[in-house]
N, C-alpha and C positions, 0 to 999 in steps of 0.2 A: 869403057870410059867415054867413047863418043856418044853413046846413048845418054849417059848421065849428063854430059855437057849439053846435049840438045835439050834435055828436060829442064836443066837450070836456065838456059836461055829462054825457053818457052815460058817458064814460070815468071821470070823477071819481066818478060814482055807483057804478060797478063797483069802483073802487079803494077807496072808502069801505066798501063791503060786504066786500071782501077784508081790509081793515084790521080790521074788526069780528071777522071769523072768526079773524084772527091775534091777537086780544086787544089791539089798538091802537085807542084812541078816534078816531072820525072827526073829532073836534074838533081833532086835531093834524094835519089833512090838509095844510096848507101845509108844515109841517116834514117830514111823511112824503114828500111829493113831492120836497122838496129832498134828503132823505136817500136816497130810492130812486133818483133819477136820478144823484146824485153818487156813491153807492156803486157803482151799476152801471157807470158810465163809468170810474171809477178802477180797479176790480178787473178789468173786462173788458180794458182797455188793457194792464195789467200781465200778466195771464194770457196774452194773445195774444202780446205782444212779448218777454216775459221767459221765460215757461214754455213758450211754443209751443203752447198749447191751442187746439183748434178751437172754433168758435162754439157748437156743440152742447154740448160739455163745459162751456164757460163758462156757458152758460144753465142747465145742471143745477146747477152749483156755486152760482150766485146764488140759484136757486130754493130751495136748502136753507135759506136764511135766512127764508123765508116766502112765502106765495102772492102777497102784494101785489107782489113784484118781477116776477112773471110778466106783469104789465100793462105793464112798461117795455119799450120798443123799443130795440134796440141796433144801431147801424150802424157799420161799420168803413171807414175810409179808410186803407189800408195805405201808400199813397204818402206821405201826410202823417203817418202814424203816429198816427192819432187814432181814438178810440172815442167815439161820441156816443150818449148814453142820453136817451130822450125819452118824454114823454107829450104829447098834443095841447096846444100852448101852453106847454110847459115842456121844458127840456133842460139837459144838462150835458155838457161835453166834456173828455176827458183826452187829453193828447198825450205820446207817447213821445219821449224824448231819449236817444240812444245813450250808454250808460254811466251814465245817471242814472235810468233807468226812466221811469215815467209820473207826471204830476202833473195835477191838475185845472186848467182854464183859468179861474182866479179872480183878478181884479184885475191889478195890475202884476206881470208875471213877468220884468221886466228883469234882476233879480239872478240868477234861475234861468237865463235864456237866456244870460247872460254866463259861466256856469261852463264851465271847460275840464277835461275828465277826463284825469288823468294816465295814461300807459301803464305797464302792468306787464310786466316782462320775462318771457318764457316760461320755464317751469320744466320740467325733465325729471328723470326718476329716480323712485324709490319714493315712495309716499305716506308722510308728509304733505308733503314738499317738492314732489314731483311727483304725477302721477296714475297711476303704474304700481302696480297692486295684484296681487301674486303671493303673498299671505300668507293666503288663505282657508283655513279649518280645517274639517275634518269631525270630529264630526258637527254642529258649530255652523252651518255653511253650510246643510246640509240642514234643520236646525230652523228657521232664519230664513226660508228659502224656503217651507217648509210653513206657517209662522205667517202670512206675508203672504197666502198662498192661503186659509187659514182665515179670516183677517180679512175678506177681500173676499167670501168665500162668505156671511159673516154680515152683509154690507152695511156694513162699517166703512170702506171706501174708503181703505185703506192704500196709499200710492203709493211709498214708499221705506222700507226697514228696513235699518239698517246697525249693525254691532257692531264696536267697537274693543277689542282685548285686548292688553295689554302693548305699547301704542304703535303697533299695526299694525291694518289693517282685516282682521278675522277672518271676517266674513260680511257680505254685502250682497245684497239682493233688491229688485226693482222690478216694479211692476205694468205690464201692457202699455201702451205709449205713453209710458212714463217711463224714464229712463236715468241713469247716473252723472253726466252733464253737464246734467241738467235742473234749473235753479234753481226752487225752490218757495218759496211765501210762508210765512214763519215766524210771522206775526202777532206776538204779544207776546214771542216768543223774541228779537226784535230788542232788547228791553230789556236783555238780558245783553250784547249787543255794545255798547250804549250805556254800560253800566257799565265795560266794558273800555276804551272810549275815554276815559272820565273817569279810570279808573285809570292809563292811559298818561300823561295830563297830570300826575297826582300823581307818577308814577315819574320824569318829566322835570322836576319841580320847578315846574310851572306852576299847581298847584292843591293844596289840602289838604282832606281830607274834613271837617275841623272848621271850615272857613271859614263865616262868616256874611255878612250884608249883600251878598247875591249879585246883586241887580238894583236899578237906580236906582229903579224903580217901587215898591220895597218899603222904601225908605230912611226913610220918615216914619211907619211903623206897625210893628205887632208882627211882621210878616213878615220884618223885618230880622234876627230871631233864628233863622230857619230855617237849618240847616246843610246843607252838601252831603250829609252822611251821612243826614240826615233825608229828603232827596229820594230818595237811593239806596234807603233802607229803606221807602219808602212810608209814612213817619210824619211827613210835613211838617205835618199838621194842617189843610191847606187843604181847603176845601169844594168839591171837584170831583166832579161827578155822572158816575160811571163806568157808569151804566145805559145799555145799548145799546137805546135807544128813540128814535124821532124827536124831535128838539128837545133832547136831552140834551147836556151838555157834550162827552161822548165822541163822539157821532155828528156833532155840529156841527164839532168839531175835525178829524175825519178826512175828512168828506165835504162840507164847505161852507165851511171857513175858509181865508182867504188865508194866515194864519200859524197853524200848529197850536199853537205855544207861547204865543201871545197869549191863547188861551182860558184856560189855566191861570194865566198871569201875572196875570190879573185876579181870580182866586179869592180869597175872603176866608177868614180863619182860622176854623176850627170847634173846634179843640183846640190846646193848647199843643204846640209842636214836640217830637217824640220820644215822645209819650205814647200815641198811638193809631194802630194800623195800619189804613190804608184804601187798598185797591188803586186806583191812579190812573195811567192812561196819560198824563194831563196832566203829572204830575211828571217822567216820563221825558222828555217833550219840553222841559220846562224845563232838564233836564240837557243836552240837545242844543243848546239855545239858549246855555247857559253855555259849552259846548264851542266853539261858533262864536265867541262874543264873546271868550273868553279867547285864542283864536288870531288874531283879527283879522278875522273875517268868513267867509262861506260858502266862498270859494275856498280860503282857508287850511285850513278844516276838511276840505274835500274832498282837498286835497293830503296832509294828515296822515293821513287815513283810508287812502289808498292807499299812501303811502310808508312809514308807520310801523306799520301794522296789517295790512291785507289783503295787501300784498306779502310782508312777512316771514312771515306765517302760511301763505302759499301759497293764500289764498282768492281765486283768480282767476275764480271763477264766482259772485261775490257782488255784488249791487247794493243799496245803501242809498238809498232814494228820498227826495228832498227834497220839501218842500211848495212851493206856488207862490211863496213868498218866498225860496226857496233854502236853507232850514234843513232838515236831515235830520229825518224823522219816525221817530225811533228807537223809539217805542212800538210800531210796527205794521208798517212798510213795509220789511222786509229780505227779499230773495229770495236764496236760496243753495242749492247742491246739498247732498245728504246728506253728501257727503265734506267740503264746506266747513263745514257745521254741526258735523261731527265734529271738525274741526280746532279750532274754537273751544272745544268741550267738552274736548278733550285739553289745550289750553293751561291750562285751569283745574285739571284733574286733576294736571297737572305743576307746579302752583304758579306759573304766570305765564310759563313758558318753553316754547317748542316748537322742536324741531329746532335747538337751540343758540341760539335767538334769544329774548331776553327782551322782553316787551311791557309787563308790569306787574310790580310787585314781589311777592315771596313774601308779604310782610306784607299787601299789598292783598288777595290771594286769601284769606289767613287771615281778615281782617276781613270780606271779602265773604261768607264762609261762617258767620259768627257770627249767632246770633239777634238780632233787634232788641230795643229796650228797651220796646216797647209793652206795655200791660197786657192787651190783648185777643187778640193772636196774634203771638208772637215768631218763628214759623217762616218768616221771610222775611229774606233777607240783602240784599246789594247787587244788587237786580234778579234775585234767584235764589230759588227755592222750596226750602226745607229739609225734609228728612225728620225730623230730630231737632230738639230745642230746645223742644218743647212737652210737654204731658201725654201725648201719644201720637204715634206715627209717622204721617206723612202717607201713606206707602205701607208697609203692615204687612209685606209680604213682602220688602222690600229692606233692606239694611244701614242702620244708623242714620246713617252718614256720607254717604248718598246725597243729592244735591242736583240741581236741574233747572232748565232753561229750559222754559217752557210757553207755548203759544200756542193761540188759538182754533182750532176744528176738530181739536183734539188733536194739535197739533204738539208734539213732545217731544224734548229732548236730556237724557238722564239720565246723570249722572256719578257714579261710585262709586269713589272713590280707594282704598278698602281692597281692591277687586278689580281695580284698574288697568284700569277699563273705562269705556267711553262707549257708550251706545245711542241711536241716532237713529231716530225714527219720524215720518214726514211723511205727511200724508193729508188727508182732508176728511170727518171723522166728524161727523155731526149727532147728537151725544149723547156718552155717556161711552166710554172706552176702558179695557180691563182692564190698566192699566199695571203694577200690582203683580204679578199672576199671569204676564203675558206676559214681563215683563222678568226676573223671577226665573227663569223657565224658560230664558231665553237665558243668564243668568249660570251656571246649573247645567249647560248644555250645552257649556261650554268644554272 
């Protein structure tokens, strides 16, 4: 026991030093351990069982978030579908459930264990209904392949690059080890899928974006005035800490909480609703909580996702992962192939309809692309980043009507209605990506 205690002390001392180097105070060590083990277990489990990455690649991807994570040990039990991340005396485990992805083993997972994943009928034929792609165009295909190679020579870690023109896949390129059927983590691009799910409820008459009094817990205070639209536009006024540091609301929500939406549900008001834009993954998970509650629970939400959205859109290689309580983590945990992300983008370019199947109303898409009412940054719509609507374009080289899904590590789905184009970039960039220059070059290569 004395030897074990000495090892634990030594590892904690090393981790504290790594945290200091990474700019994190050692005083936050308990939260750092919780975040580090939870993050490692969750991301490793999903990367292995959904994306098919090997242990070495997973370790490299995690290490890009900071040297402290290199001290975390990760063990895999493929028979049980588990990934266990540990430090001496501390551990976190995530388990894979087919069709549901991975969730951390936190608290009572009975509701999650009870979920039954609907089957999607196989689809054949040309994309987007099926996965046959015979529409690649030169010189666009050559430019996309060269761009991916240039990205990776520069250390940008682009894994998939796909361009849709005039409703068809015009170019696609993949890094070695990745393919058209590889689901990849979209991080915050999942927010846009959340918006589509809420839009589908509006289209079918089960919700209105102007609704207030959304949750019982808000009925007795000022939060009862928050509208669905305020949540969609990140202007709820709630004081949610989106800082990605140990112990923040965001990291606790994603890597330590039994219920992701409970974290934001308890947030207090900081601004009147609709007046201040503040990016908040917590509000997205409140929308997913609302989605489940309005439908009658997690199983009904899962059924609706598959039957009414993923199936009709042909998104058969997409997984939306629930938290341990069974509610989707729409803010961050959606894995999809480049072709599936492109389907979602094309739905919005087409005004809410794809391949003759309407998912949301044309009016919903119009509202989704409108600037919000905040005083500080109106260039954000319904879980979508807007190029126009402010004093200057977000991406100077792209048309004013461009709008995008964006995710950590530079996941991007750029939609440009005036060019009838969708560009998907998936990867693992530790830093910025030349979105404006690269995507403008792809648009010009058509």
